[in-house]
N, C-alpha and C positions, 0 to 999 in steps of 0.2 A: 663850791668847795674851796677851801684855802688849805695852804700847806703851813705846818708850824715849824719851828726852827730846826726840829730833829728830821723834818722831811716827811712826817706822818700827816695824813689828812686829817682836817678838822672841818666840822660842819660850819657852814656860813649861814647868814641869815635867809638865804634862799632855800636852804635845807629844812628849815623849821619855820613854822607858822608864827606870826606875832604873839600867840598865846602859848608858845612853847610846844605845840603839837608837832609831830613829825610830818613832813611833806609826803604826799603820796609816792609810793615806791620803796620808801625807806622802812626798815623794821629794826626794832630793838633786839638785842641778843636773846632775851627770853622768847620773844615772839618768833625768831627765826629758828631757835632750838626746838621749840614746840612744834612748828610747821614741818620740820624735817625729821623729827624724832631723834635728836641727838642731844648730848648734854652741854651746858655752858662751857664746861671745861673742854669738851671737844672743839668747840668753836674757838676758844681761846688758844688751844693747841695749833689749830690750823692758821690762826693768825700768827703765831710765833714762828711757825715754819715758812711763812711767807705766802701761804695759799690764798688767804683772805686778807683784805686790807679795809677794814670798816673805817668810816669817818668817825671823829670823836667830837663829843659836845660834853665837855667836862669829863666825867667818868663814864659817860654813856656812850656805848658803841652803837653807830648807826650803820646798817647794811643796806647797800643800794642794790638795784637790780643786777649789776654786774657781779657783786659778791654772791647774791642769790643764785645766779647762774653757775658761777664757780663752785658754790657748794653742791649743787645738783651734780656736776661733773666730778667733783671729788668723791661723792658718795657712790656714784655709778661705778667710777674707776675702782674704788675699794671693793665694791660688790663683785665685780668681775676678776678680781685678783691683782690689779696694779698696785705697786707699792705708792706711797705718798710722793716719793722722789720721781717716779715715772709720771705721775698725774701733774706734778708741777712742771716737769720738763715739757710736757705736751701743751699745758696751758700757757707757759711762758713764751711759747712761739707764736702766740696770737697777736696779730697787729690789726687794731681796729680799722686802719685806713687801707690795709693790704689785701691782696687775694689770699693769703694765708695757705699758699700751696705747699710751702714747706712744712707748716703745722700739720696739714691734711695727710701728707706723705708720711711723716714720722708717726702720726697717730695710727695710720692704716698699718704700717710695718709693726709697730708695738702691739697692735691689736691682732694681726695675724700670728705673731709668736704666741701671744697670749691664748689665742683660740687653740693653737696646736698643743699647748700645755694643759689646758682645760680638757681637751679631748683625750689626751693620754692618761690624765687623772681619772676621767670618766670610764675608760677601758679598765683601768687598774681597780677602780671601784666595782665595776660590773663583775669583773672576775673574783673579787674578794666576797661579793655578795653570793654569787654562785657557789663558791666553796663553803661558805658559812651556811647557806641553805641546805647543801648536801649534808654538812656535819650535823645540822639540827635534825634533818630527816632520819639519819643513823641513831642519834640519841632518842628521838621519838620512839623508833622502832625497838630499841633495846628497852626503853622504859615500858612500852606496851608489853613486850615479852615477859618482863620481870614482874610487872604488876599483874599480869594475867596468870603467870605461874604462882605467884604468892596467894592469889585469890582461890586458886584450885586446891591448894595444900590444906 
C-alpha cells in the first residue's frame, strides 16, 4: 500500500496480481456491497465520513480485511442503535499495537447506556402493545355485538 499526495491510500503492486486481479483479502466496492447487503452509495457515504478508507487503483476502490471488519462493526453498531458518530468514536480508539483498554472501556460504557435505552424502549413498546391489544379486543367485541344484532333483525 502506498500513500498519494492527498494522503489517501493507493493500491501498490503487492495489492494486485500481475494480471490486474485483486490480491486475496481485497474486495471491490460491488463485491463488498453485495456481501453485506448495502448499497454502493452507503459504502461511499461511510468513506466520506471517515469510517472506511479503501485503497484506490485508479477509480476502483479496494477494501482490505480491516475495512471489511470495520463495515461489520458499523452495521452492528447501527443495528443496535448507535449513531455513526458513536461508532466512529469507538473505532477511532483502536490501536493495532496497543492493549486497547481505553477503546474497550469506552465501548462498554456506550454499550451499557445503549442497552438501558433499548430496554426502556422495549418496556414502552410492551405497554403500547398491551394497550393496543386491549383496544382491539374492545373493537372485536363491539363488532361481534353489532353484526350479531344486525343478523337477528
